[in-house]
N, CA, C and O atoms as CSV, one atom per row, in Angstrom:
chain,resi,resn,atom,element,x,y,z
A,1,MET,N,N,-3.345,6.119,10.281
A,1,MET,CA,C,-3.680,7.330,9.831
A,1,MET,C,C,-4.954,6.957,8.930
A,1,MET,O,O,-5.024,6.057,8.093
A,2,ILE,N,N,-5.977,7.902,9.324
A,2,ILE,CA,C,-7.250,8.032,8.676
A,2,ILE,C,C,-7.142,8.720,7.464
A,2,ILE,O,O,-6.324,9.636,7.547
A,3,HIS,N,N,-7.691,8.606,6.328
A,3,HIS,CA,C,-7.817,9.204,5.262
A,3,HIS,C,C,-9.335,9.450,5.117
A,3,HIS,O,O,-10.169,8.602,5.435
A,4,ARG,N,N,-9.670,10.797,4.562
A,4,ARG,CA,C,-11.032,11.304,4.757
A,4,ARG,C,C,-11.150,12.067,3.219
A,4,ARG,O,O,-10.499,13.064,2.909
A,5,ILE,N,N,-11.953,11.493,2.497
A,5,ILE,CA,C,-12.446,12.412,1.321
A,5,ILE,C,C,-13.976,12.631,1.607
A,5,ILE,O,O,-14.764,11.757,1.968
A,6,ILE,N,N,-14.302,14.199,1.340
A,6,ILE,CA,C,-15.191,14.849,1.650
A,6,ILE,C,C,-15.916,15.140,0.125
A,6,ILE,O,O,-15.221,15.737,-0.697
A,7,THR,N,N,-16.901,14.847,-0.152
A,7,THR,CA,C,-17.403,15.117,-1.665
A,7,THR,C,C,-19.072,15.358,-1.597
A,7,THR,O,O,-19.795,15.102,-0.635
A,8,GLU,N,N,-19.451,15.897,-2.834
A,8,GLU,CA,C,-20.939,16.180,-2.745
A,8,GLU,C,C,-21.655,14.498,-3.128
A,8,GLU,O,O,-21.186,13.634,-3.867
A,9,ASN,N,N,-22.722,14.480,-2.445
A,9,ASN,CA,C,-23.420,13.153,-2.629
A,9,ASN,C,C,-24.054,13.100,-4.081
A,9,ASN,O,O,-25.241,13.335,-4.307
A,10,LYS,N,N,-23.284,12.824,-4.859
A,10,LYS,CA,C,-23.776,12.593,-6.334
A,10,LYS,C,C,-23.038,10.885,-6.604
A,10,LYS,O,O,-22.033,10.365,-6.118
A,11,ASN,N,N,-23.950,10.434,-7.481
A,11,ASN,CA,C,-23.370,9.360,-8.173
A,11,ASN,C,C,-22.905,8.052,-6.836
A,11,ASN,O,O,-21.947,7.291,-6.976
A,12,TYR,N,N,-23.597,8.055,-5.916
A,12,TYR,CA,C,-23.241,7.094,-4.804
A,12,TYR,C,C,-22.586,5.962,-5.247
A,12,TYR,O,O,-21.409,5.737,-4.968
A,13,GLU,N,N,-23.381,5.127,-6.022
A,13,GLU,CA,C,-22.848,3.862,-6.209
A,13,GLU,C,C,-21.634,4.113,-7.268
A,13,GLU,O,O,-20.545,3.613,-6.988
A,14,GLN,N,N,-21.731,4.645,-8.119
A,14,GLN,CA,C,-20.253,4.845,-8.782
A,14,GLN,C,C,-19.228,5.308,-8.132
A,14,GLN,O,O,-18.061,5.174,-8.502
A,15,THR,N,N,-19.682,6.015,-6.890
A,15,THR,CA,C,-18.303,6.681,-6.251
A,15,THR,C,C,-18.126,5.455,-5.170
A,15,THR,O,O,-16.998,5.400,-4.680
A,16,ALA,N,N,-18.968,4.564,-4.769
A,16,ALA,CA,C,-18.331,3.434,-3.908
A,16,ALA,C,C,-17.610,2.241,-4.898
A,16,ALA,O,O,-16.698,1.465,-4.613
A,17,GLN,N,N,-18.169,2.353,-5.831
A,17,GLN,CA,C,-17.488,1.437,-6.987
A,17,GLN,C,C,-16.004,2.023,-7.263
A,17,GLN,O,O,-15.045,1.259,-7.376
A,18,LEU,N,N,-15.898,3.218,-7.349
A,18,LEU,CA,C,-14.458,3.728,-7.633
A,18,LEU,C,C,-13.628,3.669,-6.308
A,18,LEU,O,O,-12.435,3.400,-6.452
A,19,VAL,N,N,-13.970,3.829,-5.364
A,19,VAL,CA,C,-13.119,3.637,-4.307
A,19,VAL,C,C,-12.919,2.302,-3.927
A,19,VAL,O,O,-11.892,1.973,-3.332
A,20,SER,N,N,-13.951,1.367,-4.262
A,20,SER,CA,C,-13.420,-0.181,-4.020
A,20,SER,C,C,-12.475,-0.657,-5.124
A,20,SER,O,O,-11.933,-1.758,-5.025
A,21,GLU,N,N,-12.287,0.052,-6.051
A,21,GLU,CA,C,-11.375,-0.546,-7.031
A,21,GLU,C,C,-9.800,0.140,-6.340
A,21,GLU,O,O,-8.753,-0.432,-6.644
A,22,HIS,N,N,-9.769,1.159,-5.579
A,22,HIS,CA,C,-8.687,1.466,-5.017
A,22,HIS,C,C,-8.300,0.832,-3.922
A,22,HIS,O,O,-7.150,0.401,-3.841
A,23,PHE,N,N,-9.320,0.662,-2.784
A,23,PHE,CA,C,-9.261,0.100,-1.583
A,23,PHE,C,C,-10.055,-0.925,-1.233
A,23,PHE,O,O,-11.225,-0.855,-1.610
A,24,GLY,N,N,-9.684,-1.951,-0.546
A,24,GLY,CA,C,-10.458,-3.127,-0.119
A,24,GLY,C,C,-11.475,-3.091,0.761
A,24,GLY,O,O,-12.463,-3.823,0.722
A,25,GLY,N,N,-11.183,-1.997,1.799
A,25,GLY,CA,C,-11.876,-1.738,2.706
A,25,GLY,C,C,-12.152,-0.274,2.961
A,25,GLY,O,O,-11.251,0.500,2.640
A,26,PHE,N,N,-13.179,0.193,3.452
A,26,PHE,CA,C,-13.896,1.664,3.536
A,26,PHE,C,C,-14.994,2.015,4.045
A,26,PHE,O,O,-15.695,1.017,4.212
A,27,THR,N,N,-15.576,3.112,4.433
A,27,THR,CA,C,-16.707,3.328,4.989
A,27,THR,C,C,-17.149,4.727,4.537
A,27,THR,O,O,-16.466,5.740,4.689
A,28,ILE,N,N,-18.752,4.662,3.782
A,28,ILE,CA,C,-18.947,5.769,3.517
A,28,ILE,C,C,-20.106,6.325,4.311
A,28,ILE,O,O,-21.043,5.548,4.492
A,29,ILE,N,N,-20.188,7.421,4.765
A,29,ILE,CA,C,-21.199,8.128,5.669
A,29,ILE,C,C,-21.801,8.938,4.863
A,29,ILE,O,O,-21.111,9.452,3.982
A,30,THR,N,N,-23.263,9.278,4.944
A,30,THR,CA,C,-24.158,10.306,4.240
A,30,THR,C,C,-23.857,11.399,5.586
A,30,THR,O,O,-23.751,11.145,6.786
A,31,ALA,N,N,-23.782,12.554,4.930
A,31,ALA,CA,C,-23.622,13.741,5.800
A,31,ALA,C,C,-24.469,15.132,5.177
A,31,ALA,O,O,-24.973,15.163,4.054
A,32,THR,N,N,-24.490,15.904,5.856
A,32,THR,CA,C,-25.017,17.222,5.460
A,32,THR,C,C,-24.145,17.941,5.943
A,32,THR,O,O,-23.915,17.979,7.152
A,33,ASN,N,N,-23.378,18.787,4.861
A,33,ASN,CA,C,-22.423,19.710,5.303
A,33,ASN,C,C,-23.096,21.231,5.025
A,33,ASN,O,O,-24.072,21.312,4.280
A,34,TYR,N,N,-22.473,22.545,5.722
A,34,TYR,CA,C,-23.071,23.546,5.213
A,34,TYR,C,C,-21.975,24.373,4.701
A,34,TYR,O,O,-20.835,24.318,5.163
A,35,ARG,N,N,-22.419,25.320,3.514
A,35,ARG,CA,C,-21.225,26.020,3.035
A,35,ARG,C,C,-22.065,27.512,2.781
A,35,ARG,O,O,-23.068,27.573,2.070
A,36,GLN,N,N,-21.710,28.223,3.207
A,36,GLN,CA,C,-21.997,29.611,3.254
A,36,GLN,C,C,-23.531,29.508,3.481
A,36,GLN,O,O,-24.291,30.115,2.727
A,37,GLY,N,N,-24.048,28.671,4.612
A,37,GLY,CA,C,-25.006,29.026,5.328
A,37,GLY,C,C,-26.194,28.035,4.718
A,37,GLY,O,O,-27.278,27.844,5.270
A,38,ARG,N,N,-25.780,27.472,3.523
A,38,ARG,CA,C,-26.535,26.496,3.099
A,38,ARG,C,C,-26.166,24.996,2.830
A,38,ARG,O,O,-25.066,24.649,2.400
A,39,PRO,N,N,-27.227,24.118,3.136
A,39,PRO,CA,C,-27.017,22.890,3.455
A,39,PRO,C,C,-26.512,22.022,2.022
A,39,PRO,O,O,-27.046,22.350,0.963
A,40,GLU,N,N,-25.637,21.085,2.020
A,40,GLU,CA,C,-25.233,20.440,0.735
A,40,GLU,C,C,-25.382,18.923,1.235
A,40,GLU,O,O,-25.066,18.536,2.359
A,41,HIS,N,N,-25.848,18.232,0.341
A,41,HIS,CA,C,-25.749,16.788,0.777
A,41,HIS,C,C,-24.296,16.218,0.346
A,41,HIS,O,O,-23.816,16.499,-0.752
A,42,SER,N,N,-23.638,15.407,1.276
A,42,SER,CA,C,-22.219,14.936,1.337
A,42,SER,C,C,-22.201,13.694,1.325
A,42,SER,O,O,-23.192,13.012,1.585
A,43,LEU,N,N,-20.718,13.089,0.929
A,43,LEU,CA,C,-20.608,11.900,1.391
A,43,LEU,C,C,-19.214,11.849,2.059
A,43,LEU,O,O,-18.335,12.441,1.433
A,44,VAL,N,N,-18.869,11.283,3.156
A,44,VAL,CA,C,-17.936,11.168,3.786
A,44,VAL,C,C,-17.232,9.902,3.525
A,44,VAL,O,O,-17.879,8.912,3.866
A,45,ILE,N,N,-15.892,9.638,2.927
A,45,ILE,CA,C,-15.507,8.518,2.819
A,45,ILE,C,C,-14.158,8.306,3.758
A,45,ILE,O,O,-13.174,9.038,3.646
A,46,GLU,N,N,-14.237,7.264,4.651
A,46,GLU,CA,C,-13.107,7.025,5.149
A,46,GLU,C,C,-12.407,5.913,5.054
A,46,GLU,O,O,-12.890,4.817,5.336
A,47,ILE,N,N,-11.174,6.089,4.639
A,47,ILE,CA,C,-10.295,5.032,4.250
A,47,ILE,C,C,-9.224,4.851,5.227
A,47,ILE,O,O,-8.416,5.770,5.366
A,48,CYS,N,N,-9.100,3.679,5.993
A,48,CYS,CA,C,-7.923,3.373,6.892
A,48,CYS,C,C,-6.861,2.174,6.358
A,48,CYS,O,O,-6.979,1.007,6.732
A,49,PRO,N,N,-5.918,2.582,5.527
A,49,PRO,CA,C,-5.217,1.389,4.660
A,49,PRO,C,C,-4.531,0.623,5.496
A,49,PRO,O,O,-4.273,0.998,6.640
A,50,ASP,N,N,-4.149,-0.567,5.001
A,50,ASP,CA,C,-3.258,-1.553,5.451
A,50,ASP,C,C,-1.951,-0.958,5.957
A,50,ASP,O,O,-1.248,-0.277,5.211
A,51,ALA,N,N,-1.617,-1.214,7.235
A,51,ALA,CA,C,-0.694,-0.729,7.863
A,51,ALA,C,C,1.063,-0.913,6.943
A,51,ALA,O,O,2.120,-0.283,6.973
A,52,LYS,N,N,0.688,-1.800,6.408
A,52,LYS,CA,C,2.074,-2.428,5.795
A,52,LYS,C,C,2.205,-1.548,4.338
A,52,LYS,O,O,3.290,-1.461,3.763
A,53,ALA,N,N,1.123,-0.988,3.879
A,53,ALA,CA,C,1.475,0.385,2.610
A,53,ALA,C,C,2.375,1.254,3.194
A,53,ALA,O,O,2.470,1.339,4.418
A,54,GLY,N,N,3.079,1.944,2.390
A,54,GLY,CA,C,3.683,2.958,2.800
A,54,GLY,C,C,2.983,4.063,2.908
A,54,GLY,O,O,1.842,4.098,2.448
A,55,ASP,N,N,3.591,5.243,3.584
A,55,ASP,CA,C,2.446,6.635,4.035
A,55,ASP,C,C,2.716,7.336,2.443
A,55,ASP,O,O,1.655,7.866,2.114
A,56,GLY,N,N,3.629,7.493,1.497
A,56,GLY,CA,C,3.937,7.948,0.477
A,56,GLY,C,C,2.906,7.595,-0.531
A,56,GLY,O,O,2.171,8.394,-1.111
A,57,GLU,N,N,2.943,6.014,-0.705
A,57,GLU,CA,C,2.214,5.339,-1.889
A,57,GLU,C,C,0.767,5.510,-1.214
A,57,GLU,O,O,-0.137,5.859,-1.973
A,58,THR,N,N,0.495,5.323,-0.012
A,58,THR,CA,C,-1.029,5.718,0.520
A,58,THR,C,C,-1.587,6.973,-0.064
A,58,THR,O,O,-2.600,6.959,-0.763
A,59,ARG,N,N,-0.878,8.129,0.243
A,59,ARG,CA,C,-1.142,9.192,0.204
A,59,ARG,C,C,-1.471,9.399,-1.405
A,59,ARG,O,O,-2.545,9.859,-1.793
A,60,THR,N,N,-0.487,9.029,-2.212
A,60,THR,CA,C,-0.542,9.082,-3.797
A,60,THR,C,C,-1.791,8.450,-3.999
A,60,THR,O,O,-2.645,9.183,-4.498
A,61,GLN,N,N,-2.171,7.138,-3.713
A,61,GLN,CA,C,-3.266,6.617,-3.927
A,61,GLN,C,C,-4.834,7.279,-3.835
A,61,GLN,O,O,-5.776,7.279,-4.628
A,62,ILE,N,N,-4.628,7.885,-2.365
A,62,ILE,CA,C,-5.722,8.689,-1.876
A,62,ILE,C,C,-6.016,9.969,-2.753
A,62,ILE,O,O,-7.166,10.236,-3.103
A,63,ASP,N,N,-4.851,10.808,-3.117
A,63,ASP,CA,C,-5.056,11.860,-3.948
A,63,ASP,C,C,-5.439,11.462,-5.352
A,63,ASP,O,O,-6.196,12.232,-5.943
A,64,LYS,N,N,-5.018,10.345,-5.990
A,64,LYS,CA,C,-5.659,10.136,-7.328
A,64,LYS,C,C,-6.990,9.862,-7.069
A,64,LYS,O,O,-7.828,10.403,-7.790
A,65,LEU,N,N,-7.352,9.112,-6.162
A,65,LEU,CA,C,-8.603,8.689,-5.879
A,65,LEU,C,C,-9.431,9.908,-6.001
A,65,LEU,O,O,-10.217,10.168,-6.913
A,66,ALA,N,N,-9.068,10.825,-4.660
A,66,ALA,CA,C,-9.584,12.199,-4.759
A,66,ALA,C,C,-10.104,12.934,-6.145
A,66,ALA,O,O,-11.213,13.432,-6.336
A,67,TYR,N,N,-9.182,12.873,-6.896
A,67,TYR,CA,C,-8.994,13.505,-8.184
A,67,TYR,C,C,-10.134,12.839,-9.022
A,67,TYR,O,O,-11.066,13.483,-9.504
A,68,ALA,N,N,-9.943,11.249,-9.171
A,68,ALA,CA,C,-11.061,10.689,-9.947
A,68,ALA,C,C,-12.705,11.064,-9.444
A,68,ALA,O,O,-13.675,11.107,-10.201
A,69,ILE,N,N,-12.711,11.252,-8.338
A,69,ILE,CA,C,-14.054,11.739,-7.526
A,69,ILE,C,C,-14.651,13.061,-8.069
A,69,ILE,O,O,-15.775,13.256,-8.533
A,70,LYS,N,N,-13.649,13.896,-7.901
A,70,LYS,CA,C,-13.838,15.340,-8.492
A,70,LYS,C,C,-14.357,15.446,-9.767
A,70,LYS,O,O,-15.355,16.103,-10.061
A,71,LYS,N,N,-13.540,14.667,-10.671
A,71,LYS,CA,C,-13.859,14.563,-12.188
A,71,LYS,C,C,-15.155,13.764,-12.392
A,71,LYS,O,O,-15.967,14.304,-13.143
A,72,GLN,N,N,-15.431,12.810,-11.968
A,72,GLN,CA,C,-16.687,11.923,-11.933
A,72,GLN,C,C,-17.989,12.578,-11.626
A,72,GLN,O,O,-19.000,12.392,-12.303
A,73,ASN,N,N,-17.923,13.415,-10.498
A,73,ASN,CA,C,-19.023,14.220,-10.028
A,73,ASN,C,C,-19.165,15.763,-10.490
A,73,ASN,O,O,-20.117,16.451,-10.121
A,74,GLY,N,N,-18.114,16.256,-11.347
A,74,GLY,CA,C,-17.837,17.251,-11.880
A,74,GLY,C,C,-18.180,18.477,-10.942
A,74,GLY,O,O,-19.052,19.344,-11.010
A,75,GLN,N,N,-16.932,18.164,-9.833
A,75,GLN,CA,C,-17.275,19.362,-8.838
A,75,GLN,C,C,-15.655,20.172,-9.292
A,75,GLN,O,O,-14.833,19.777,-10.119
A,76,GLN,N,N,-15.603,21.415,-8.405
A,76,GLN,CA,C,-14.359,22.054,-8.792
A,76,GLN,C,C,-13.266,21.776,-7.548
A,76,GLN,O,O,-12.161,22.315,-7.611
A,77,ALA,N,N,-13.640,20.862,-6.350
A,77,ALA,CA,C,-12.921,20.742,-5.369
A,77,ALA,C,C,-13.481,19.501,-4.643
A,77,ALA,O,O,-14.708,19.408,-4.648
A,78,VAL,N,N,-12.872,18.661,-4.101
A,78,VAL,CA,C,-12.997,17.779,-2.998
A,78,VAL,C,C,-12.259,17.973,-2.002
A,78,VAL,O,O,-11.098,18.306,-2.237
A,79,MET,N,N,-12.710,17.824,-0.556
A,79,MET,CA,C,-11.555,18.029,0.604
A,79,MET,C,C,-11.008,16.480,0.818
A,79,MET,O,O,-11.692,15.470,0.649
A,80,VAL,N,N,-9.863,16.514,1.155
A,80,VAL,CA,C,-9.152,15.422,1.777
A,80,VAL,C,C,-8.556,15.918,3.051
A,80,VAL,O,O,-7.918,16.970,3.106
A,81,GLN,N,N,-8.768,15.164,4.041
A,81,GLN,CA,C,-8.267,15.096,5.387
A,81,GLN,C,C,-7.320,14.055,5.828
A,81,GLN,O,O,-7.863,12.951,5.773
A,82,ARG,N,N,-6.349,14.015,6.161
A,82,ARG,CA,C,-5.452,13.222,6.943
A,82,ARG,C,C,-5.347,13.084,8.364
A,82,ARG,O,O,-4.627,13.941,8.877
A,83,ILE,N,N,-5.826,12.305,9.098
A,83,ILE,CA,C,-6.254,12.421,10.433
A,83,ILE,C,C,-5.069,11.309,11.094
A,83,ILE,O,O,-5.083,10.140,10.709
A,84,ALA,N,N,-4.208,11.710,11.960
A,84,ALA,CA,C,-2.945,10.845,12.483
A,84,ALA,C,C,-3.837,10.295,13.865
A,84,ALA,O,O,-4.412,11.015,14.681
A,85,CYS,N,N,-3.777,9.082,13.858
A,85,CYS,CA,C,-4.437,8.081,15.013
A,85,CYS,C,C,-3.950,6.618,15.308
A,85,CYS,O,O,-3.437,5.927,14.428
A,86,GLN,N,N,-4.094,6.286,16.293
A,86,GLN,CA,C,-3.694,5.004,16.561
A,86,GLN,C,C,-4.783,3.865,16.360
A,86,GLN,O,O,-5.879,4.116,16.859
A,87,ASN,N,N,-4.669,2.864,15.819
A,87,ASN,CA,C,-5.674,1.791,15.332
A,87,ASN,C,C,-5.280,0.757,16.009
A,87,ASN,O,O,-4.120,0.347,15.973
A,88,ASP,N,N,-6.440,0.104,16.867
A,88,ASP,CA,C,-6.538,-1.008,17.415
A,88,ASP,C,C,-7.471,-2.109,17.161
A,88,ASP,O,O,-8.671,-1.856,17.264
A,89,ILE,N,N,-7.147,-3.140,16.886
A,89,ILE,CA,C,-8.226,-4.361,16.555
A,89,ILE,C,C,-8.424,-5.270,17.887
A,89,ILE,O,O,-7.475,-5.791,18.473
A,90,VAL,N,N,-9.478,-5.367,18.201
A,90,VAL,CA,C,-9.819,-5.980,19.465
A,90,VAL,C,C,-10.680,-7.084,19.124
A,90,VAL,O,O,-11.139,-7.805,20.009
């Protein structure tokens, strides 16, 4: 499972620090999203947690992290996506 948090590109360093406090590994991608035809600078945070962690526990951690990012950036909402996938390490 890949968990993705999409947020406004505010406080990049603080956001990265916040994510690192919850998860040991993650990817942050800078992106441009469009809302109502207007571009917004965004961050896409992808987290692929340890397979040993339980889904319920991971989901709770992701939701708490998304709320913390929302609060930190003074946003009305952030998007959380959960994407089923198969992970292979080669």
